N, C-alpha and C positions, 0 to 999 in steps of 0.2 A: 470436363468429366463430371459426372454426377457423384456426389458423396456416396460411398458404400459403407454399410455397416461393417465394423471390424470383425475379422475372422478370429477364431480361437476361443469362442465362447465355450465355457465348460472346462477350460484348462485350469487345474487346481494349482494355485500359487500359494497355498497356505504354508506357512512356516511356523511350526509350533516350537517353542523354546525347548531344546533338549541338550542337556549336558553342557559342553563347551561351545555349542553353536553360537551362543551369544554370552556376554558377560552381564550378569544381573546380580548385584551385590545388595542384599537387603539388610535393613536394621529394623527388626520387628519390635515395636514399642507398645503394641497392644497386648493385653493379656491373652493367655492361651485360650483358643477357641473363638477368639474374636473374629477371625476370618469367616468362620461358618455363620456366626451370628450376623455379620455384616452383609451376608448374601441375601438376607431377607429384607423386604422393603422397610425403610425407616424414615426418619426425618428427611425431607427433601425429595422423596420419591413421589411419583404421581402428579407432580406439578407441570411436567411437560406432557402435552397430549400425545397419545400413541400415534394419531394421525399427524404426519409431518406438515400438513397444510392447515390444521386447525388453529385459529387465531389465539393469541395470548390474551388474558384478561387480567385478573387480580395480580398474578405474578408475572415476572419476566425472568424465568429461572435459568436461562443459559444465554451465552453470547449468541446473538441472532434471534433470540426469543423462542421460537419453536425449532424442531429438528430440520425444518425446511429453510432456516435462516431468513425468514420473511421479514423480520424486524417490523412487525405490525401488531398493533394492539386493538382489541375490540372495545376498549373503554371509550366512552363518548361524551362524558360530562364536561370535558374541555372541548369547546367547539367554536365555530367562527363567530357566534353571537356573544361569547364571553372571553375569547382568548386575549383581548386587550386588557382584561382584568387579571390575567395570569401574572403572578408575582412570586418571588422567592419565599418559600415556607421556612427554609433553613439553609445554611451553608456550613460545611465542616472542612476545615483545613486539616486534612487527615494526617499530614506529617508535620503539623505545627508551624506551617509557613514556608515550606520548601519552595525555592524559586529556581531550581536547576533540574537537569536530568531528562530522561526520555520517558514520557508518560503516554502509553498507547493502550491502556487497559480500559475495557468497557465494564460497567457495573452489571451485576445480576441482582434480581430481587426475588426472595423466597420468604413467604410467611411474614411479610412486613419488615424484613431485614435486607439491607443492601450489602453485598460483598464486593470489594474493590481492591485492586493491587496498585501500589504506588510506584514511582520511579525507582525506589530502592528495592522493589520486589517484596515489600511487606504486604500482608493481607489485613484488611480492616473490615470488621463487621459493624454496620452503622444502622441504628434504629431508623426505619423509613419514615416514621411520623415526626420524630423530634430532632433527628440528626445527631443524636448522642452516640459516641463510639461505645459499642458493647464489648468488643475485644480486639486485640491486635496481635497478629503473629509477626514477629520480627525475623526477617531473613538472616540466616546464620552463615551463608556461604558467599556473601558479597552481592553487590548490586547486579540486577539483571533486568532485561527488557521483558515486559509481560503484556499480554493482550486479553487476559480474562481467565477467571477461575471456572471450575465446574462444581456443581452441587449435586449430591446423590448419596443415598444410603446413610444419611445423617452425617456426611462428611463434606468438607470443602477441599478441593484438590488444586494444588498450585505446583510450581516448580522451584527448584533450588539450583544455583549455578553448579556446573559439573554434571549435568544430565541426571539430576535427581527429580523424582516425583515425590511430593509431600502431601499426605492426607491429614487434615485437621478436623478436630471435633467441631461440628457445625454450631454447637451451643456455646463452646468455651474457647475455641481456637487452639486447644492443646494438640500437640502432635500425636497422632494415632499410629501412623507408620510412615517410613521413608524408604525409598528404594532408588538405587542408582542403576541405570540401564545404559550401557555403553556399546559401541560398535555399530550404531545406526545413524550417526550424525548428531549435531547439536540439538539438544532439547532445551528451549528457553522461552522464546517469544510466542510460540503458537498457542492460542487459547485451547484449553482442555475441554473435551466434550464427554459428558457422561450419558450412557444409555444402558439400562438393563444389566447392570453388574460389570460393564466394561467401560474403560476410559479409552477414548480415541485421541491419540497423541501424535503430533507431527514434529518433524525435525526441520532444520533450516540452515541456510548459509554454510554449507559444507561441500566437500568434494563428492559426497554421495549421501543420499538421504532416504528415509523410509517412513511410511505410515505404520503406526504401531497400535495394537490393541492390548490393553493391560487390565488385569483383574483388579477391579476397584476395591476389593476387600483385602488384597495382599500386596499388590504391586507387581505380581508375577507377570512376565510377558506372555501373552497368549498367542499372538501371531504378528507377523510383519509382512510388508509389501514394499519391495525396493522400487524407487523411482527409475533407477537404471538397473535392469534385471541382471541376475547372475547368469553365467553360461548354462545353457540348457533350458533356461526359462523363456517364456514367451516375451519377445521384444529384445532379447540380448543381441540377436543378429542384426539389429538396426543400429549397432554401434561398431565402428571400424576398430579392429584389433582389440586392444585392452582399454580403449577410451572410456568404456563404461565404468571403470574403476574410479575415475575422476570426473564423471559426467554430470555431477550436480543433481538436477531434477529433484530438488527437495520440496516437500509439501508444506510450505511455510504459512498456510492459512488453514483454519479449522474446516472440517468437512460438513456435509449435510447428510442426513440419514432418512431413509424411508422404512420405518419398522414394518409396515404392512407388506412391502416387497422384500424385506429382509436385506436391504442394500445400504451400503455407505458409499458416499461419493467424495473422493479425494481429488484435489487438483494439484498437479506437480509443476514445479518451476522450470526456469530456463536451463538449457544445457550449458555446461561450462567446461573447464579443463584446458589443457595446453596452456597458452599464455593468458587467456581471459575468455569471458563469455562471448566476446566478439570474434573469436578465432575458431572457425570450423574446419581448418585445413587438415587436422589430424584426427578428426572424428566423423568420417564420412558416414552417410546413412541418415535415416529419419530421426534417430536418437530417441527412441521410445524409452520411458514414457514422459520425457520432457515436454513441457507445454501441453499437457494432456489432462483430461478428466478421466478418471478410471472408476468404474462401478465394481464393487466387490462385496461379497457376502459379509454381513455384519459379524457373524459369529466365527467365521473361519478365515476370512481374508481371501477366499476363493475368487479368482478373476471372473467377471461376467461380461463386461464390455468396456471399450475405451473409445475416446475421440481425441485426436491430436489437432490442436488449433494452429500450431506453427511447426512446420517440418524443419528439422535441422536448423534451429534458430541460431542466429549470429548477432542479434540485436538486443538481447535481454528484454524482449517484448512478450514475455510469457503472460498467460492469462490465469495467474494464481489469484483466485478469489474464493471467498466462502460461497459455494454454489447456492443458488436460490431455487427451491422447488415450488412448483405451482400447478394447480389443476385449472386448465383453460380449455376453451373451445377453439379448435383450428379446423377451418373448412366445415364448420357445423358439427364437428365431432368432439366429444370430450377427450382430452389428452392429458396424461400425467407427464409434465415436462420438467426439465432442469434447464435453468438459464445460466449460461456459461460465457465468460468473456469480459475482460477488464482493460488491460493496458492497450490492446489493439483498437479500442474504441468501437467494437462491434459485438453483437450478441449472437451466439450460436444457440438456437432453440432445439434441444434434443429430447426425444422421448426417453424418460428415465427408466423405462422397463427394458429397452433393448439398444439405446443409443442411436436409433434412426433419427432422421432429420425431416420432420413433417412439413417444414416450410422450405426445404431445399438448401443445400450447401454445394457450391461448385468449386472444383479444383481449377484455379486460374493460373495460367503461365505467368511467371515473374522473371525479371532480368537475372542473368546468371553470371557467376564468376567461378571458373573451374578451380582456381586456387583455393577458394573457400569451400569447394565441394557442395555448393548450394543445391537445394532440391528444386526440381524444375517447376513445381506448382506450389501454391499455397491456398488453403481453403478460405472462401469468402461466403458469408450468407447471401443468398440470392437477393435479399432486400437491401444489401449494402451496409456500410458502417453508419454509426450514429454521430461520428465526429469526423473532422477533416483528416485525410491521409496523405496530403502533400503540403509542404510549406508554401506560403504565399510570397512571391517576389514583388514586394511593394516598394516603389521608388523612394529613395531618401528625400527628405524635405517635404513629404506629404504628411498627412495627419499623424500625430504621435499620441499614444503608442500605435494606433492603427489596428489592423487585423490581429486577433490574438495568436494566430499561427504564422505571423510574419517572420520571414527569414532574417537572421543577422547577416550583414553583408559579407561578401568575399568567400563564403562557403560554397562548395558544390551542393546544389540543391537537389534533394531527392524525394522519393515517396516511400511509404511503408513497404518494406521488403526489398528495397534497392540494395544490391550488394556493395561491399566496401573492401578496401585492402589497405593501402598506405596513405590514402588521401581522405580526410574527414568528409563524410557525406551527411548533410543535415536533413533530418526527416521529422515527421510528426505522426502520431501523438508523442513519441519519445518514451524511453523506458521509465520515466517518472510521470508520464501523462496518462491519458485515457482515464479509466476508473481505478487503476493500480490496485491497492489493497484495502480500500475502504469497504464498509459494510453496506450492502445495497438492500432495497426494501421492495416487497411486493404488497400492494394494497388490495385487500378484498373489496374495498369500497369502490375504487376506480378501476380495478383490473389492470393496473399499470405497474411496471418495474421501474424503480428510480435509482439513479446513481449520481453521485458527485464525481466530477472529473477534472482533469487538469490539462492545460496547454503548456507543455514543457518540452519543446523541441530538443532533439539530441543529435550530436554529430558522432558517427561511428567510424572508426578505422583502427587498424592494428597499432597506430601510434598512441592510442588512448589506453590508460590503465583501466582495469576492472570492467565496467559495463558501458562506458561511453562518456563523452564530454557534453555537459549542459553549458552552452556557450555563455561566458560572462557577458552581461549587458542585456540579455534577452529578458523580456517580461514573462513572468510565470503566473498566469492567471488560470481561470477555469470556469466551471459552470455546473448546472444540474440538468439532467436529461430524464425525460419520462418516455418509456417505450412500452408499447402494447405487445406482450409476449404471444398473443394469439395471432399477430400478423407480422411481428418484428419491425413495425413501423414506429417512427418517432411521433409522439403525440404533442410534446412541447419540449423546448430547450431554452434555458435561461443562462445568459452569461453572468458571471460573478467576478468580483474583483480579485479573488484568490483561487489558487489551486485547491480543489476539494477531493484530491485523489489519495491522500495518505491518512487513513484512519478516520476521515470525516464521514462517519456513518449516518444513515438516514433512518428515521423512525416515521412511519405513517400510522394513522389512526382511523377508527371507524367514523370519525367526524370529518373526514377528508382534510386532515391537517398533516403537514409534513414538517418535521423538525430536523435541523442540521446545524452543526457548529462550525464556525469559521476559525482560521488561524489568528484572527485579530481578537479573539475572545468572545465574540458575539454568538449567542445561540439564536437562531432564526426560526420562525414559524411561517410557512408558506401555505397557500391554498393548493392542495394536491391536484386539483383539477386543472389549474391554469398556471401555477407558479407565482402568483401574486403574493408579495410579502404582506403578512398580517401583523407581525409582532417581532421584537428583538429584545435581548437582554444581555448586558455586559457581564461576563463571568470572570474576568480578571486575568485569564491566561488562554493561550491557544487551545483549541479543542481538537484533539486527535482521537476521538472515541465516538461511540454511538449514544445518542439519547435513548432512554428507556421510559416505559410507563408502567405504573403499578398502582395498587389500591390498598389502603389501610383504614379500617374502621369506617368504610363508606366514603372516604376522601380519596380522590384520584390525583396522582402526582406524576409529573414529568421530572426525570433526573438526568444529569449529565456530569461527567468528570472533565474538568478543565485543567489540563496539566501541561500539554504542549510537547512537541518533538521537533527535531532539527530538519525533517524532510518536508518540503524542499527549501525552507527558508533559513536553515542554519540557526545560528545563535540569535538572529533577529526575531525569531518567533518567541513571544513571551511565555515563560514557564511558571508553573504554580502547582498547587495541590488542592484545588477547590472542588469538592463534591457538593453539587447544588441539587436541591429538590424544589419544585415549583407547584403551586396549587392556585386555583382561582381565589383571589382575595389575599394572596401572600403579600407580606409587607416588608420583608427584609430587603435592605437597599442593595442595589447593584454594586459591583466592585468598581473601583476607579479604572478607567480605560488605560491599558498599558500602551506603550509605544507600538504602533502597528508593525507587522513584518515588512521587511524590504522586499518588494515583489520582483525587482530586477536582480538577476543573478550577479553576485558580487565578483569583482576582480580579486585575484589572489594578492595578498600583501596589504599591509596597513598604510595609512596616510603618511605622506611626506610633504613637509612645507616647501613651497616653491623656492624660498630663499636659500634653503639648504643645498639645492642642486642648480642654482642659477636659473630657475624657471625653465628647465630644459628636460626633455624626454629623449633618451637615446633608444633608437629603434633596434629591435632584434638582439637586445642584450638584457641579461638579468641584473638585478640590483640587490646588494646586501645592505639592508637597512641598519644593521648593527655597526658596520664599518663605514657605510656611505660609499662603498666602492661599486663601480660599474663593472660587470663581467667582461672578460677579455675575449670570449668566444662568441661568434655569431650563433643565434639560437632561434628556434621556432617553438620553444616551450610556452605554455600558457602565460607564464610570468615574465616573458621576454619583452617587457617594456621597462625601461629603467628611469624612474620608478613606475609601477603599475598604477598607483593612486597618488596623484599630485594635487595638493591644495594650494590655491592662489587667491589673492584678493580680487575683487571686481576691477576690471580695467587692465589686468595683467596681460602682457604679451608672452606667450609660451613658444619656445623654439623646439622643433622636432628635427633630430639629427640622425642620418644614416652614416655611421662611422666609415672612414675611408678604407679601413682594413676589412670591412664586410665584403663578401663576394657578390651578393645579390642585391637587386633593387628591393627596397622596402618602402612601406608607406604608412599613412595614418588616415583611415576612413572613419569619419565621425558619424555615428548613428544614434538615433534615427532622424535627427534634425537636419543632417546633411550640411553642417557648417563648413567642413573642409574635407578634402580627399586628396592628400598629397601622395605623389609617386616620386621617390627620391633615389637616385643612383648613389653608389658609395661615395661618400665625401660631400654630398649635398645636404642642405637644410632648408627648412621653411618655418614660417611663423604664423601665429593666429592670435588676435587680441580678443579676449572674452569680455563682452559688454553686458552680459546678463548672468545673474546668479543661477546656479543649478548644477546638475551633474551631467557630464558629457563623456560618453563612452566612445572608444575608437579601437579599431583593430588593424591588422597588417594586411596589405594587399598580396604580399608574397605567400603568407600562410595566415589564415584567419585566427589561428589558435592564440597568438600573443595579443592580449587585450589590455587596454589601459583606461583610466578614467581621470578626467580633470574635474575637481570639485571647486567651484567658484563661489566664494562667500563674500 
C-alpha cells in the first residue's frame, strides 16, 4: 500500500488554559508590569534566524542550533588544514569536580556566554572566551535530569523538579518567575525551546503526556496537545476502550519549528499501559499519536498533519528525536522536508508543509500475533533502512566479537516488528539502538544528514519488565551514518567502538568537519565527506551531549560538555562536570583518560570468589550474596545462575550443576568463543578448566535469560 497523507487536516485541537481545565500554580517574582515589558524583544532575541534552515554563525542560541535542529555552523576558520592544531582554550569544572550523576545537557551560546545545566539541575553562565563562571542558579527542588535551557526575552528558561518552569535573568541568574504546571505529565528532561514569546515544553516518562506552549513572560499555559487524545479528539478512536488514559505517547525530545510556515513539529514516544510498553493486548488500534510526528500551528496548537512511523507499537521502538528540517532537491524539485526516524534505523523523509512522502513510503505486511492485537502492516521508506533490521546468527567459535548485530545464543531470533508473547524474541536495532535520542545534524556543505547510532539488540516478551531485555554478554557498539535526504540513500557508514545513540550529538560545520563525543571521553573530529578521523581530544568523562560552535571577538570556538550518563553502559561510563572550549592554538592539557566503559552488557550481581562456592555454578537457581545461599526454586530469571559472576584463578576447573530437584534440562552455552555447551539433565554436572585469562559469558539452553560470567584472573 502506498503511504497516504493523514486525514483530518484543519481539525482544531487547540486547548487554551481555562479555569480548572489544568492546574497552573504561579509564583510571580517579577515586579508588576514585568510581563508586558518582557513581551517586547530583549536580550537574547534575534539570535535565532527566522528561517528554520538558516545556518548558525557567531551564536549557537538553542539546543539544535537553529529552529530546524540542524546542529550546523557556518563558521569555517577551524578547517581540515588546521584542525590538528585545535587545542583546549579553557575547561571549567562547573560543579567543582563532580564525578557522579546524569549529565545530558547541551550548552547554548548567546553573545559570548555559554549556558549549561549540570547533573544537579543547576544552571551555569560561563564566559565563552575565558571559561570564567559569570553566575550560577542553584536548583532548589532537588536533582533532576536536564537536556538544555532556552534563551529569549532577556531570560534563561530551565526546569525545577515537580513540573516547575523557572525563568532566570540572563545577566544575573536571578529568578524572575516560577510556575508549576501539573496535569500533563512529568516536565523535567526535555530541552526547552523559545520562539516569539512562547516556550515549547515537552513532558516525558509518564502514563500520558502532552506538548505544551507556555507564555515566556508569565509562565501561563497557552495551549496543549495530548499524545494520546481525549474522547472526541482526532485520534482517540485509535485506542481501545480507555487505554488512551495510560497510553504514554510522551514527547520527550524538543521539537523543530518552521516560523515561515507557522508550524511546530513534535515527535511523540511509544505506546505503553497495561503491564508494559511491550504489551498491546488491551490497547487495540493504531494508538495515535504514539510513535508519530505531528505538525501543529505554533500559536494555537491546531492540528495540521501527522505521520505515524510505528502502528500499535509493542517494542519501545519509537522514533522520538528532535526532528531535522532541511530544504533539499528531490527529483529535481526544491522541497521543504522534515527528516524523521531514529530507533528504527530508518529515515522517513516527509514534506513539512503537508506530511506527504516525496520519496515514497510503503505499508509492508509484518508477522502477526492476535493476542497482541498487532497491526497488519508497518511503514517502511521505499529506500530501506540505514542499519540492519535482523540479528545475525553467527556460529560460536568464529571471530570475536564478530558482526556488531550478532545474536546472543539460545534466543529466538527475529527481525524488526516480529511479534512476541511469553518467549523472548531477539531483534535489532533494539529499543536502545538505532539513533535513539541523540541530536542529528544536517550539513549545508555536504547536503547530508548525520546520526550516531547504536547496535543494542533487545529481547522482547511479556516476561520482561518495562521495555525489554538487553541480553547480558552482548556487545553494545555503534557507528555514524551519513544519509542524503534528497534520495534517502546512505552516503557512508562508519563502525565505531561504542554506541553513539544516547545524547551523542553531532555538529557539522562549513569547513566539512564533523564533531561527535564518545562515552570514553574522547571528542572526535571527522571529515564530513568520508568519515575519516582527523583529530581527537580526551575530555575526562563520557560525552552525552552535542558539541557546539560559536565566536567571541573574532575567535571561533568549539565547545562540549563532558559529564556522562548511564545509558547504555551503566556505572562503567565515566562521569564528570567538564565544560570544554577549543580554539586553534589552544594549549590547555587534555584530561587524564578515565577507565573506558564496559561495552559488554553486564550480568546481574557482583563478583563472587570461586573458593567461596567450591568453584561451582548451580544452574537455574538464584544466589544470595549476603548469605551465600543458593535458591531453592528452579528459575528462569536473568540472575538464575548461582552465582552470576564467578572469579577464579587461571587453571581453575569450574563445575556446572543442574540440581536433581530441577524439573527441566538446563545448560551452559559459552559465548562467543564457544568453549563449552553443556546440556544437563536434572542431577547431572559437567566441568571445564579455564586456561586463559579473560571474561567468559554463558547462558542457559532452556531459557536464555539466565546468564553468568566466569572471570579468570
